[in-house]
C-alpha positions in Angstrom: 88.8 108.0 160.7 87.1 107.6 157.3 85.9 111.3 157.4 89.5 112.4 158.3 90.9 110.5 155.3 88.3 112.1 153.0 89.2 115.5 154.3 92.9 114.9 153.8 92.2 113.7 150.2 90.2 116.9 149.5 93.1 119.0 150.8 95.6 117.1 148.7 93.4 117.5 145.6 92.9 121.3 146.2 96.6 121.9 146.8 97.6 120.0 143.6 95.3 122.3 141.7 96.9 125.4 143.3 100.3 123.9 142.4 99.3 123.6 138.8 98.1 127.2 138.7 101.2 128.7 140.3 103.4 126.5 138.2 101.7 127.8 135.0 101.9 131.4 136.2 105.6 130.9 136.9 106.2 129.7 133.4 104.3 132.7 132.0 106.3 135.1 134.1 109.5 133.5 133.1 108.6 133.7 129.4 107.7 137.4 129.8 111.0 138.0 131.7 113.0 136.4 128.9 111.2 138.4 126.2 111.5 141.8 128.0 115.2 141.2 128.6 115.8 140.7 124.9 113.9 143.9 124.3 115.8 145.8 126.9 119.2 144.7 125.5 118.4 146.3 122.2 117.0 149.5 123.8 120.0 150.0 126.0 122.1 150.8 122.9 119.8 153.8 122.1 119.5 154.9 125.8 123.3 154.8 126.3 123.9 156.9 123.2 121.3 159.7 124.0 122.6 159.9 127.6 126.1 160.0 126.4 125.2 163.0 124.2 123.5 164.8 127.1 126.5 164.0 129.4 128.8 165.6 126.8 126.6 168.7 126.6 126.5 168.9 130.4 130.3 168.7 130.7 130.6 171.3 128.0 128.4 173.7 130.0 125.5 173.8 127.6 123.0 172.9 130.4 124.1 175.7 132.8 121.8 178.4 131.5 118.5 177.1 132.8 117.7 180.1 134.9 117.7 182.5 131.9 115.7 180.3 129.5 112.2 181.3 128.5 109.9 178.5 127.5 107.5 178.6 124.6 104.3 180.4 125.2 101.1 178.4 125.8 99.7 179.8 122.5 102.7 178.3 120.7 102.2 175.0 122.4 98.6 174.9 121.3 99.7 174.9 117.7 101.8 171.8 118.4 99.9 169.8 121.0 102.1 166.8 120.4 105.4 168.7 120.7 107.3 168.7 124.0 108.9 172.0 125.1 112.5 170.8 125.6 113.9 174.2 126.9 111.3 174.3 129.7 113.0 171.3 131.2 116.1 173.4 132.0 114.2 176.1 134.0 115.2 176.2 137.6 113.1 177.8 140.3 112.8 177.6 144.1 111.5 174.2 145.2 108.1 174.5 146.9 106.7 171.1 145.8 108.5 168.0 144.9 107.2 165.6 142.2 107.8 161.9 142.5 107.1 159.4 139.7 106.4 156.1 141.5 106.5 153.0 139.2 104.6 149.9 140.6 102.5 147.1 139.2 98.8 147.1 138.5 98.3 143.7 140.2 99.6 141.6 143.0 101.3 138.2 143.1 104.7 139.9 142.6 106.3 139.2 145.9 107.9 142.2 147.7 108.2 144.2 144.5 105.5 146.8 145.2 106.1 147.0 149.0 109.8 147.6 148.4 109.2 150.6 146.0 106.5 152.1 148.3 108.6 151.7 151.5 111.7 153.2 149.9 109.7 156.1 148.4 108.2 156.9 151.8 111.7 156.9 153.3 112.8 159.3 150.5 109.9 161.6 151.4 110.5 161.5 155.1 114.3 161.9 154.5 113.6 165.2 152.7 111.4 166.4 155.5 108.4 166.6 153.1 104.7 166.5 154.1 101.7 165.3 152.1 101.1 169.0 151.1 104.4 169.6 149.4 104.7 166.2 147.6 103.0 165.4 144.3 102.8 161.8 143.2 102.7 160.7 139.6 101.7 157.1 139.8 102.6 154.6 137.0 100.8 151.5 138.1 97.6 151.0 140.1 99.1 149.7 143.3 101.1 152.9 144.0 98.2 155.1 142.9 95.8 153.5 145.3 98.3 153.4 148.2 99.2 157.1 148.1 95.6 158.3 147.5 94.5 156.5 150.6 97.2 158.3 152.6 96.2 161.8 151.5 99.0 162.5 149.0 98.2 164.5 145.9 98.0 162.2 142.8 97.1 164.6 139.9 98.0 162.0 137.3 98.1 158.2 137.2 98.9 155.8 134.4 97.5 152.3 134.6 97.6 149.3 132.3 101.3 149.4 131.4 101.8 146.5 128.9 104.0 143.5 129.8 106.4 144.6 127.1 106.0 148.4 127.1 106.3 150.3 123.8 108.4 153.4 123.4 105.7 155.4 121.7 103.5 155.0 124.8 106.0 157.2 126.7 105.7 160.3 124.6 102.3 161.5 125.8 103.3 160.6 129.4 106.4 162.7 129.2 104.5 165.6 127.6 101.9 165.5 130.4 104.7 165.6 133.0 106.5 168.5 131.3 103.2 170.4 131.1 102.7 169.9 134.8 106.2 171.2 135.4 105.5 174.2 133.3 102.3 174.8 135.2 104.3 174.7 138.5 102.4 171.7 139.8 105.9 170.7 141.1 109.3 172.4 141.0 111.6 169.3 140.9 111.0 165.7 139.8 112.4 162.3 140.8 111.7 158.9 139.2 111.4 156.0 141.8 111.4 152.4 140.7 113.0 148.9 141.2 116.1 148.3 139.1 116.4 144.7 137.8 119.7 143.1 138.8 118.9 139.5 138.2 115.9 137.2 138.7 116.7 137.0 142.5 117.6 140.6 143.2 116.4 144.1 142.5 117.4 147.4 144.0 115.5 150.6 144.6 116.5 153.7 142.5 115.5 157.3 142.9 116.8 159.3 139.9 116.5 163.1 139.5 114.8 164.1 136.2 113.7 167.7 136.4 115.0 170.3 136.1 117.7 168.9 133.8 121.1 170.2 134.9 124.7 169.2 134.6 124.5 167.8 138.2 121.4 165.7 137.6 122.7 164.3 134.3 125.9 163.3 136.0 123.9 161.4 138.6 121.8 159.6 136.1 124.3 158.9 133.4 127.5 158.5 135.2 127.9 154.9 134.0 127.2 155.7 130.4 130.6 157.2 129.5 133.7 155.1 129.4 136.9 156.6 130.6 138.3 157.0 127.1 135.0 158.8 126.0 135.3 161.2 128.9 138.8 162.1 128.0 137.7 163.0 124.4 135.0 165.5 125.5 135.5 168.7 123.6 134.9 172.0 125.4 133.8 173.6 122.2 130.7 172.7 120.0 129.5 174.2 116.8 125.7 174.3 116.8 123.7 174.3 113.6 121.1 175.7 113.3 121.3 177.0 116.9 121.9 175.8 120.5 118.2 176.2 121.4 117.1 174.3 118.4 119.5 171.4 119.2 118.4 171.3 122.8 114.7 171.4 121.8 115.2 168.1 120.0 117.7 166.3 122.3 116.2 167.1 125.7 112.8 165.6 125.0 114.5 162.5 123.7 116.6 162.3 126.9 113.5 162.7 129.1 111.6 160.0 127.1 114.6 157.7 127.3 114.9 158.2 131.1 111.2 157.5 131.8 110.8 154.7 129.3 114.1 153.1 130.6 112.8 153.3 134.1 109.4 151.7 133.1 111.2 149.0 131.1 113.6 148.3 134.0 110.8 148.3 136.6 108.7 146.0 134.4 111.6 143.6 134.1 112.0 143.6 137.8 108.2 143.0 138.2 108.4 139.9 135.9 111.4 138.6 137.8 109.7 139.1 141.1 106.5 137.5 139.9 108.4 134.5 138.6 110.2 134.0 141.9 107.0 134.5 143.9 105.2 131.9 141.8 108.2 129.5 142.1 108.1 129.9 145.9 104.3 129.3 145.9 104.8 126.2 143.8 107.5 124.8 146.1 105.4 125.5 149.1 102.5 123.7 147.5 104.7 120.7 146.8 105.9 120.7 150.5 102.3 120.8 151.7 101.3 118.0 149.3 104.2 115.9 150.6 103.2 116.5 154.2 99.5 115.8 153.5 100.4 112.6 151.7 102.5 111.4 154.6 99.6 112.3 157.0 97.1 110.5 154.7 99.3 107.3 154.6 99.7 107.3 158.4 95.9 107.8 158.9 95.2 105.0 156.3 97.7 102.7 157.9 96.1 103.4 161.3 92.7 102.7 159.9 93.9 99.4 158.4 95.5 98.4 161.6 92.3 99.1 163.5 90.2 97.0 161.1 92.7 94.1 161.4 92.6 94.3 165.2 88.8 94.4 165.2 88.6 91.3 162.8 91.1 89.4 164.9 89.2 90.2 168.1 85.9 89.1 166.6 87.5 85.9 165.3 88.9 85.2 168.8 85.6 85.8 170.4 83.9 83.3 168.0 86.5 80.6 168.9 
């Protein structure tokens, strides 16, 4: 019985240490969630405005000429290695390969966050009757990259080490790499798949079209960005200065950056929320286990005391 009591005490001590760790991790995740939510609130003002501009242009038919647009030559791009070719994002061609940006975390301990994104992405692939040969995965986060690599998907580019509070400037080179892959016909259309943060308890999967940029795609992505009164005030005529192409060259890269950065920011918020809830659940489970072990320990201790009293009483009776 003594050995059993010692074993229970060791389990209680070990579980209490686990509870302290998960409790601390919950506090850290909650602090990160609060911080990124404040950051997201300020960013949404910019994102809403740039999507509103693109939506106005789409409704005014400025994005309908993608088939006739000629992108900058590669020689021209070499002169401006940091510049994104905005007009190339309007080019439409027959779809032979579909690109999918999958945003996951680099680590575990985030509940069902990663598994939900991967499961829904696989359903998107199967729903489009795609095979591993005609799907190109762009992985943001190590979990998604490792998963799709092991299953034979093409992962020509992966981005690991996304910060807990992502910075907008980190998105520029990522977007440029994606646009270059689109120009090189690595894929012919592109979707962004991630978990949208609803609240600390709930997130929902989203698959948003990104490339090629068209009036239809912009409508799907930015349909909530225009209020009814804004939509009524859309003018059918625009005066472009210096030119339509020059304006689109500036606005379209900003739109692509806002779409990808917004998705990363939203996904990271969902990750912190999921991590906080997972650690809270682990802490609550540890408390339940400790309570059960303490009850078991008290019963075993009471049984041991009763046995000792019985033995002493029996020995005393034998002496008398």
